C-alpha positions in Angstrom: 73.2 98.9 64.4 71.8 95.7 65.7 70.5 95.4 69.1 71.9 92.9 71.9 70.5 90.9 74.4 73.2 92.6 76.8 72.4 96.4 75.8 69.5 97.8 74.4 69.7 101.5 73.3 67.7 104.2 73.8 65.9 106.7 71.3 68.6 109.4 72.4 71.8 107.1 71.7 70.3 106.5 68.6 71.0 110.4 67.7 74.6 109.5 67.9 76.0 108.7 64.2 79.4 109.0 62.8 80.5 112.7 61.9 77.9 113.9 64.9 79.7 116.2 67.4 78.6 117.1 70.7 80.0 118.9 73.7 80.5 118.4 77.6 80.8 121.5 79.9 82.7 120.3 83.0 82.3 123.8 84.4 82.6 127.3 82.9 86.0 127.2 82.0 86.2 123.6 80.6 84.7 122.2 77.6 85.4 118.9 75.9 84.2 118.3 72.0 83.5 115.1 70.8 83.3 114.1 67.1 82.2 110.6 66.2 84.9 108.6 64.2 83.0 105.0 64.4 80.4 103.2 66.1 81.0 99.2 66.1 80.0 96.5 68.4 82.5 94.4 70.3 82.2 90.4 70.7 79.5 90.9 73.2 77.6 92.9 70.9 77.9 96.0 73.1 78.1 99.1 70.8 81.2 101.4 71.0 81.9 105.1 70.0 85.2 106.0 68.9 85.7 109.5 68.9 88.3 112.2 68.7 88.0 114.5 71.8 88.9 118.2 72.1 89.3 119.6 75.6 89.9 123.0 76.0 90.3 125.3 79.2 90.0 129.1 79.3 93.6 130.7 79.1 95.1 127.2 78.3 95.9 125.5 75.3 93.7 122.6 74.4 94.6 119.3 73.2 93.0 116.4 71.3 92.9 112.8 71.6 91.1 109.8 70.3 89.0 107.6 72.5 86.2 105.0 72.6 83.6 104.7 75.2 80.5 102.4 75.3 77.7 103.9 73.2 75.3 104.6 76.5 78.2 106.1 78.7 79.1 108.3 75.5 75.7 109.6 75.2 75.5 110.3 79.0 78.6 112.4 79.0 78.2 114.0 75.7 74.4 114.7 75.4 74.6 118.1 73.9 74.5 118.2 70.5 76.8 120.7 68.6 
């Protein structure tokens, strides 16, 4: 992944790879699980992560959807590897 003048990834963000799965717990009842599908740079060289997120809430059916976040934002939210 190329470095950019606008964005420098840290060691922890480098752990995000295609196929990796991470989790974010909102509280004891809501869990988001993200599987990394793609990492690509935009026209400014800022890396973005496209991922499939599964949101599960206790006692309710969960749902899946595809999302994209900047690499740093993704890592700040999904920092717990599965």
